[in-house]
KOLVOVEX-608325 format. One line per field, with one value per residue: residue in one letter; x, y, z of N, C-alpha, C in turn; residue number from 1. Coordinates in pm, 1 decimal. Last residue first. Layout:
BEGIN
res <- A, ...;
n_X <- X, ...;
n_Y <- Y, ...;
n_Z <- Z, ...;
ca_X <- X, ...;
ca_Y <- Y, ...;
ca_Z <- Z, ...;
c_X <- X, ...;
c_Y <- Y, ...;
c_Z <- Z, ...;
n <- NUM, ...;
END
This chain:
BEGIN
res <- A, K, T, L, F, P, I, L, K, E, I, N, N, K, E, Y, Q, T, L, K, D, L, I, E, D, L, E, S, S, V, D, K, H, D, N, K, D, K, I, C, T, I, V, G, M, F, T, G, F, L, M, M, E, A, I, N, R, T, S, K, D, M, M, T, G, L, N, V, S, T, W, L, R, A, K, E, I, W, N, N, D, K, I, D, Q, I, N, E, A, K, A, F, N, E, C, E, K, A, L, C, S, Y, E, D, Q, Q, K, S, L, E, S, I, M, D, N, D, Q, V, K, L, I, I, D, E, I, S, Q, I, A, T, R, T, N, Q, Y, I, A, N, L, Y, L, T, E, K, E, K, K, D, M;
n_X <- -17521.3, -17566.2, -17471.5, -17540.1, -17797.5, -17790.3, -17732.8, -17958.3, -18078.6, -17881.5, -17877.3, -18130.0, -18103.4, -17923.0, -18083.8, -18294.3, -18146.8, -18074.1, -18329.2, -18413.7, -18222.1, -18294.9, -18543.0, -18456.4, -18298.0, -18497.4, -18615.4, -18415.5, -18150.2, -17896.3, -17746.3, -17493.9, -17383.9, -17181.1, -17313.3, -17475.5, -17282.9, -17156.5, -17373.3, -17430.5, -17192.3, -17212.5, -17440.0, -17342.7, -17147.0, -17316.4, -17432.2, -17216.2, -17157.0, -17402.7, -17398.1, -17179.8, -17283.2, -17497.7, -17354.5, -17221.0, -17442.4, -17562.8, -17342.3, -17223.0, -16916.8, -16816.5, -16972.8, -17031.5, -16859.2, -16912.1, -17174.9, -17140.7, -16960.4, -17113.7, -17316.0, -17162.9, -17054.8, -17284.5, -17367.4, -17151.7, -17183.7, -17431.6, -17511.8, -17805.6, -18043.5, -18112.0, -18293.5, -18337.0, -18557.5, -18749.5, -18980.3, -19048.9, -19213.3, -19029.7, -18848.8, -19017.0, -19077.3, -18823.8, -18789.9, -18997.6, -18901.3, -18688.0, -18833.5, -18957.2, -18732.0, -18642.6, -18856.4, -18834.1, -18588.6, -18653.8, -18826.6, -18642.6, -18470.1, -18645.1, -18703.4, -18448.9, -18398.4, -18584.4, -18497.0, -18187.7, -18063.7, -17983.2, -17948.3, -18135.6, -18051.1, -17856.4, -17984.6, -18165.8, -17983.1, -17856.8, -18069.9, -18128.7, -17884.6, -17873.6, -18098.7, -18017.4, -17802.8, -17935.3, -18084.2, -17882.5, -17763.5, -17980.7, -18024.2, -17784.4, -17807.6, -18049.3, -17981.8, -17790.6, -17953.7, -18127.1, -17949.5, -17648.0, -17305.5;
n_Y <- -5158.0, -5390.7, -5525.4, -5387.1, -5439.4, -5651.5, -5503.4, -5387.7, -5579.2, -5632.9, -5381.2, -5374.9, -5558.7, -5414.2, -5191.5, -5315.2, -5411.9, -5168.3, -5066.8, -5256.8, -5207.2, -4947.1, -5001.9, -5166.2, -4988.9, -4816.6, -4993.7, -5038.6, -4834.4, -4903.4, -5140.4, -4997.0, -4824.2, -4934.1, -5140.3, -4991.0, -4846.8, -5053.2, -5134.1, -4894.4, -4860.2, -5080.2, -5005.6, -4772.4, -4880.0, -5013.8, -4786.6, -4670.7, -4877.5, -4883.1, -4638.9, -4683.2, -4898.0, -4771.9, -4589.4, -4766.9, -4891.9, -4681.9, -4404.6, -4164.1, -4044.9, -3800.1, -3732.4, -3894.4, -3824.6, -3554.0, -3574.6, -3728.2, -3562.2, -3330.3, -3428.1, -3508.3, -3259.8, -3118.0, -3266.2, -3219.7, -2943.9, -2911.8, -3214.3, -3419.5, -3338.9, -3419.0, -3370.3, -3248.1, -3297.6, -3550.4, -3673.8, -3918.3, -3860.6, -3727.7, -3933.6, -4114.3, -3964.1, -3955.8, -4229.6, -4267.3, -4105.6, -4261.0, -4478.0, -4357.8, -4293.1, -4546.4, -4616.7, -4420.1, -4491.5, -4736.2, -4651.1, -4503.7, -4703.6, -4846.2, -4652.8, -4609.9, -4864.6, -4874.2, -4664.3, -4515.8, -4281.1, -4066.2, -3820.3, -3794.0, -3966.0, -3845.0, -3686.3, -3865.1, -4054.6, -3896.4, -3833.2, -4090.4, -4155.5, -3952.8, -4013.3, -4252.5, -4152.9, -3972.8, -4154.2, -4292.6, -4080.7, -3980.3, -4195.9, -4184.0, -3930.5, -3965.9, -4168.8, -4029.9, -3831.4, -3992.6, -4108.6, -3903.3, -3936.8;
n_Z <- -9605.1, -9337.0, -9124.2, -8901.3, -8838.8, -8653.8, -8407.6, -8291.7, -8134.8, -7945.5, -7822.1, -7709.9, -7503.8, -7343.4, -7279.5, -7142.1, -6920.7, -6802.5, -6742.8, -6555.8, -6357.5, -6286.5, -6170.1, -5959.0, -5812.4, -5726.9, -5544.1, -5361.1, -5292.1, -5182.6, -5214.9, -5416.7, -5607.5, -5756.2, -5892.7, -6061.8, -6205.4, -6352.0, -6509.8, -6650.7, -6795.8, -6966.8, -7110.6, -7236.9, -7398.9, -7575.5, -7690.4, -7824.6, -8005.9, -8146.5, -8276.2, -8447.5, -8599.0, -8723.5, -8878.4, -9047.8, -9179.3, -9310.9, -9370.3, -9367.1, -9336.3, -9276.8, -9049.1, -8840.3, -8637.2, -8605.0, -8504.0, -8269.0, -8127.1, -8093.3, -7927.3, -7701.8, -7623.7, -7561.1, -7337.5, -7165.3, -7135.5, -7015.9, -6830.6, -6827.8, -6570.0, -6233.2, -5942.6, -5691.8, -5542.0, -5436.7, -5329.2, -5409.5, -5624.8, -5795.1, -5847.7, -5974.8, -6203.6, -6322.9, -6374.6, -6555.3, -6761.9, -6843.0, -6939.3, -7158.8, -7309.2, -7381.1, -7550.9, -7751.7, -7860.4, -7972.9, -8174.3, -8326.9, -8410.2, -8579.8, -8777.8, -8880.0, -8980.8, -9186.8, -9352.9, -9367.9, -9310.7, -9042.7, -8933.0, -8738.1, -8544.2, -8385.6, -8192.5, -8075.3, -7975.7, -7784.0, -7614.1, -7512.2, -7385.8, -7194.4, -7042.8, -6921.0, -6770.3, -6606.4, -6449.8, -6311.2, -6169.0, -6025.0, -5847.9, -5701.0, -5580.8, -5437.9, -5258.7, -5108.6, -4997.2, -4845.3, -4653.5, -4614.9, -4562.0;
ca_X <- -17423.9, -17619.3, -17457.0, -17397.7, -17773.6, -17819.1, -17629.9, -17871.0, -18156.9, -17925.5, -17756.8, -18099.0, -18195.4, -17883.7, -17955.7, -18319.3, -18209.5, -17970.8, -18240.3, -18488.2, -18227.2, -18164.6, -18535.2, -18548.5, -18236.6, -18401.8, -18694.4, -18457.1, -18294.1, -17948.8, -17831.4, -17551.4, -17499.4, -17150.8, -17211.8, -17536.4, -17376.3, -17080.0, -17306.0, -17531.3, -17231.6, -17099.0, -17441.3, -17457.3, -17106.9, -17223.3, -17515.6, -17286.6, -17055.9, -17359.8, -17502.0, -17175.3, -17161.3, -17522.1, -17443.8, -17144.6, -17343.7, -17636.0, -17397.6, -17358.3, -16981.1, -16768.2, -16933.4, -17111.7, -16868.7, -16781.9, -17147.8, -17230.5, -16926.3, -16989.6, -17349.6, -17242.8, -16966.3, -17200.5, -17454.2, -17181.7, -17057.6, -17413.7, -17473.9, -17663.2, -18010.2, -18038.7, -18275.3, -18207.2, -18560.0, -18611.2, -18952.2, -18954.0, -19267.3, -19147.7, -18803.0, -18952.3, -19184.6, -18888.7, -18696.8, -18997.8, -19024.3, -18660.5, -18747.9, -19039.5, -18816.7, -18559.5, -18824.3, -18955.9, -18603.6, -18558.1, -18876.1, -18759.8, -18420.4, -18585.3, -18810.3, -18524.2, -18319.3, -18591.3, -18625.8, -18255.0, -18135.1, -18017.0, -17848.9, -18143.0, -18162.4, -17814.4, -17878.1, -18214.0, -18076.9, -17778.6, -18004.9, -18230.7, -17936.7, -17766.2, -18096.5, -18130.8, -17778.8, -17840.3, -18151.2, -17974.2, -17681.8, -17918.8, -18127.5, -17818.9, -17692.2, -18037.7, -18086.2, -17751.3, -17841.1, -18180.7, -18021.9, -17773.6, -17408.1;
ca_Y <- -5061.5, -5302.8, -5591.7, -5386.4, -5321.9, -5678.6, -5585.3, -5305.8, -5521.1, -5740.7, -5432.9, -5284.1, -5587.7, -5544.2, -5173.8, -5240.2, -5506.4, -5263.2, -4995.7, -5238.6, -5339.5, -4971.1, -4913.1, -5217.7, -5109.6, -4768.3, -4938.8, -5151.8, -4834.5, -4767.6, -5123.5, -5115.0, -4781.9, -4813.7, -5172.1, -5089.3, -4776.5, -4975.4, -5230.4, -4958.2, -4761.3, -5069.8, -5127.7, -4765.2, -4789.9, -5090.8, -4878.7, -4597.6, -4830.8, -4998.9, -4665.1, -4575.1, -4914.9, -4885.4, -4540.0, -4677.3, -4970.2, -4751.0, -4535.8, -4168.9, -4174.4, -3862.4, -3631.3, -3911.6, -3965.6, -3596.0, -3501.0, -3772.5, -3700.5, -3326.6, -3370.4, -3604.8, -3371.2, -3072.2, -3254.7, -3356.4, -2997.0, -2866.9, -3073.3, -3401.1, -3385.9, -3337.4, -3456.5, -3232.0, -3178.5, -3521.6, -3531.6, -3912.7, -3937.7, -3658.0, -3808.1, -4151.2, -4000.2, -3830.9, -4158.7, -4341.9, -4065.7, -4126.5, -4494.5, -4417.0, -4185.5, -4464.0, -4696.4, -4428.0, -4360.4, -4729.9, -4740.2, -4437.1, -4599.7, -4909.7, -4713.6, -4498.0, -4814.6, -4973.9, -4654.0, -4645.6, -4287.9, -4201.9, -3862.0, -3699.8, -4009.2, -3930.6, -3629.0, -3740.4, -4092.9, -3959.4, -3727.6, -4011.9, -4238.3, -3965.9, -3888.3, -4253.3, -4259.3, -3920.8, -4054.3, -4363.3, -4167.8, -3898.7, -4155.1, -4303.5, -3964.4, -3861.2, -4191.3, -4149.8, -3792.9, -3907.7, -4191.2, -3964.5, -3906.0;
ca_Z <- -9657.6, -9441.9, -9254.5, -8940.4, -8922.9, -8795.4, -8474.2, -8377.7, -8244.2, -8035.2, -7888.0, -7819.8, -7614.4, -7399.9, -7348.6, -7265.7, -7013.8, -6845.6, -6835.5, -6680.9, -6421.1, -6349.7, -6287.6, -6060.3, -5868.9, -5827.0, -5654.2, -5444.2, -5318.4, -5170.1, -5096.0, -5352.1, -5527.1, -5678.6, -5792.6, -5970.5, -6116.7, -6253.7, -6421.8, -6563.8, -6695.1, -6873.5, -7029.3, -7146.8, -7290.2, -7491.4, -7613.3, -7719.6, -7910.2, -8066.7, -8176.7, -8349.3, -8518.8, -8633.4, -8773.8, -8961.2, -9104.7, -9205.4, -9402.9, -9312.9, -9358.1, -9399.7, -9147.4, -8962.0, -8675.1, -8657.9, -8627.4, -8376.4, -8159.6, -8171.6, -8056.0, -7777.5, -7658.2, -7672.2, -7454.8, -7209.9, -7188.5, -7154.4, -6842.2, -6854.9, -6703.6, -6330.9, -6059.2, -5759.0, -5627.5, -5475.1, -5305.8, -5298.0, -5512.6, -5743.5, -5785.7, -5849.0, -6110.8, -6282.7, -6285.7, -6428.9, -6692.0, -6790.0, -6821.4, -7051.5, -7257.7, -7293.1, -7431.6, -7669.9, -7796.8, -7862.7, -8068.0, -8268.7, -8319.5, -8461.7, -8698.7, -8822.6, -8869.1, -9079.6, -9283.6, -9372.4, -9437.0, -9087.4, -9032.5, -8849.9, -8629.6, -8497.4, -8275.1, -8136.9, -8082.0, -7891.3, -7692.1, -7582.8, -7494.6, -7292.2, -7118.6, -7014.2, -6867.0, -6704.5, -6533.4, -6401.2, -6254.6, -6129.1, -5942.3, -5777.7, -5665.2, -5539.6, -5359.4, -5184.0, -5084.3, -4952.2, -4750.3, -4571.0, -4659.4;
c_X <- -17454.4, -17515.5, -17510.7, -17375.9, -17626.9, -17794.0, -17665.3, -17771.3, -18071.1, -18002.1, -17796.4, -17972.9, -18163.6, -17973.1, -17913.2, -18191.7, -18243.6, -18027.8, -18132.8, -18400.3, -18304.0, -18161.1, -18403.9, -18545.1, -18324.5, -18325.6, -18603.6, -18540.6, -18329.3, -18101.0, -17882.0, -17634.0, -17571.6, -17262.8, -17185.0, -17439.0, -17440.5, -17172.7, -17228.7, -17465.6, -17334.3, -17134.0, -17329.9, -17465.5, -17219.9, -17176.1, -17430.0, -17368.5, -17122.7, -17253.2, -17463.7, -17277.9, -17151.4, -17401.5, -17475.8, -17232.0, -17267.2, -17539.3, -17468.3, -17424.3, -17117.0, -16843.5, -16896.1, -17073.4, -16945.9, -16787.0, -17012.3, -17195.2, -17011.0, -16950.1, -17227.0, -17272.6, -17040.4, -17106.7, -17374.3, -17268.8, -17079.7, -17284.7, -17445.4, -17632.9, -17858.3, -18019.6, -18218.9, -18185.9, -18438.3, -18614.8, -18803.8, -18914.3, -19179.7, -19201.8, -18920.0, -18908.9, -19129.1, -19000.7, -18760.1, -18905.2, -19035.8, -18781.6, -18712.1, -18956.9, -18906.7, -18641.6, -18743.3, -18930.3, -18727.2, -18571.8, -18783.8, -18819.3, -18535.2, -18537.0, -18755.6, -18633.0, -18390.0, -18512.6, -18639.8, -18383.4, -18216.5, -18100.5, -17886.0, -18048.2, -18178.9, -17927.7, -17850.8, -18110.4, -18130.4, -17868.4, -17924.6, -18164.9, -18037.9, -17814.7, -17985.5, -18130.8, -17893.1, -17805.0, -18057.2, -18037.4, -17770.2, -17832.3, -18067.3, -17920.9, -17723.3, -17920.9, -18075.2, -17853.4, -17795.4, -18070.0, -18071.5, -17843.1, -17537.7;
c_Y <- -4921.6, -5199.5, -5507.5, -5449.4, -5310.9, -5561.4, -5614.5, -5388.9, -5439.6, -5685.9, -5540.0, -5326.0, -5500.8, -5582.8, -5304.7, -5228.6, -5438.8, -5360.3, -5089.5, -5171.0, -5333.3, -5106.8, -4936.1, -5132.2, -5165.5, -4884.7, -4884.3, -5102.8, -4951.6, -4767.8, -4980.9, -5073.6, -4901.2, -4773.7, -5053.2, -5122.7, -4872.1, -4905.1, -5157.0, -5052.9, -4819.7, -4972.6, -5121.9, -4886.1, -4775.1, -5006.1, -4967.4, -4688.7, -4759.1, -4959.5, -4783.7, -4598.2, -4807.3, -4907.6, -4650.1, -4626.7, -4882.5, -4829.0, -4596.0, -4303.2, -4177.9, -3991.5, -3695.0, -3813.7, -3989.9, -3739.3, -3536.1, -3703.8, -3752.6, -3466.2, -3370.2, -3553.6, -3474.6, -3183.5, -3212.5, -3353.3, -3138.3, -2919.3, -3039.0, -3252.2, -3371.6, -3410.9, -3370.4, -3326.6, -3170.6, -3409.4, -3497.7, -3769.0, -3927.1, -3728.0, -3733.2, -4025.5, -4041.2, -3857.9, -4029.9, -4274.4, -4140.5, -4077.5, -4359.8, -4434.9, -4236.2, -4350.3, -4615.3, -4506.1, -4358.5, -4597.7, -4734.0, -4520.0, -4523.7, -4805.1, -4774.0, -4552.3, -4696.2, -4927.0, -4754.6, -4640.3, -4416.7, -4196.5, -3994.4, -3738.4, -3918.0, -3965.1, -3712.7, -3683.1, -3968.4, -3997.1, -3785.7, -3906.0, -4159.7, -4046.5, -3889.5, -4128.0, -4261.8, -4025.8, -4002.8, -4266.0, -4239.3, -3981.9, -4074.3, -4269.0, -4081.7, -3890.6, -4090.0, -4180.8, -3911.6, -3865.6, -4109.5, -4037.5, -3976.3;
c_Z <- -9608.7, -9482.5, -9368.6, -9077.1, -8965.4, -8889.6, -8620.5, -8458.0, -8340.4, -8155.5, -7989.2, -7893.4, -7735.4, -7516.9, -7416.4, -7347.4, -7146.3, -6948.3, -6889.5, -6785.4, -6553.2, -6418.7, -6361.3, -6186.8, -5981.1, -5890.1, -5765.0, -5563.2, -5409.2, -5184.5, -5075.4, -5230.6, -5464.7, -5582.6, -5700.8, -5858.2, -6016.7, -6155.2, -6312.9, -6463.4, -6598.3, -6760.9, -6924.7, -7055.8, -7188.4, -7372.8, -7523.9, -7630.2, -7793.0, -7965.0, -8088.0, -8237.8, -8410.6, -8542.0, -8674.0, -8845.7, -9006.2, -9117.3, -9281.4, -9342.9, -9287.5, -9433.3, -9281.4, -9073.2, -8802.8, -8709.5, -8687.9, -8507.7, -8275.0, -8216.8, -8148.4, -7918.2, -7742.3, -7718.3, -7578.0, -7334.6, -7242.3, -7216.3, -6988.5, -6868.6, -6719.4, -6462.4, -6172.3, -5876.6, -5720.3, -5578.2, -5327.6, -5262.6, -5388.5, -5618.9, -5722.6, -5774.7, -5974.7, -6182.0, -6233.7, -6327.2, -6558.8, -6710.7, -6759.7, -6924.2, -7144.9, -7230.8, -7331.6, -7540.7, -7706.6, -7786.8, -7946.8, -8155.3, -8253.7, -8361.6, -8569.6, -8730.4, -8802.3, -8956.7, -9169.4, -9288.8, -9450.2, -9214.2, -9099.7, -8963.4, -8751.1, -8593.1, -8399.8, -8233.1, -8152.2, -8008.3, -7808.0, -7670.8, -7578.2, -7412.6, -7224.7, -7101.1, -6969.4, -6809.1, -6642.4, -6500.5, -6357.0, -6222.6, -6056.6, -5886.1, -5757.7, -5634.2, -5472.9, -5293.2, -5168.8, -5050.0, -4869.7, -4686.8, -4616.3;
n <- 149, 148, 147, 146, 145, 144, 143, 142, 141, 140, 139, 138, 137, 136, 135, 134, 133, 132, 131, 130, 129, 128, 127, 126, 125, 124, 123, 122, 121, 120, 119, 118, 117, 116, 115, 114, 113, 112, 111, 110, 109, 108, 107, 106, 105, 104, 103, 102, 101, 100, 99, 98, 97, 96, 95, 94, 93, 92, 91, 90, 89, 88, 87, 86, 85, 84, 83, 82, 81, 80, 79, 78, 77, 76, 75, 74, 73, 72, 71, 70, 69, 68, 67, 66, 65, 64, 63, 62, 61, 60, 59, 58, 57, 56, 55, 54, 53, 52, 51, 50, 49, 48, 47, 46, 45, 44, 43, 42, 41, 40, 39, 38, 37, 36, 35, 34, 33, 32, 31, 30, 29, 28, 27, 26, 25, 24, 23, 22, 21, 20, 19, 18, 17, 16, 15, 14, 13, 12, 11, 10, 9, 8, 7, 6, 5, 4, 3, 2, 1;
END
């Protein structure tokens, strides 16, 4: 596999992680009744959107044409998960828990991606490090919502 193919794989892993977060927030924010949580999720969505844009800019700069969003199966899975998870319980606590599970999964994915793509691109490492830090910060920001009804 040549350098461009490795960069494309790494870039797509990061991009899809950010797109998963963006879509999850889009799907769940419609269920949120707590204004503070709406505000927090909106800020998080903006952060993820900035990182997705960084990925798109990297792709453009490196002439990578194969940047891919999540496939329709993944999108349907996320939508279904949100709707089933909030069908009986739309409480702030439940939504915070669902978001925390997703955010923890995002951190795990970042750690695995960093290991799987060692020495591919220091620029992509920086984007992934930002994403990892965002995810960790978001965990800290979501935990207080677990105490709300």
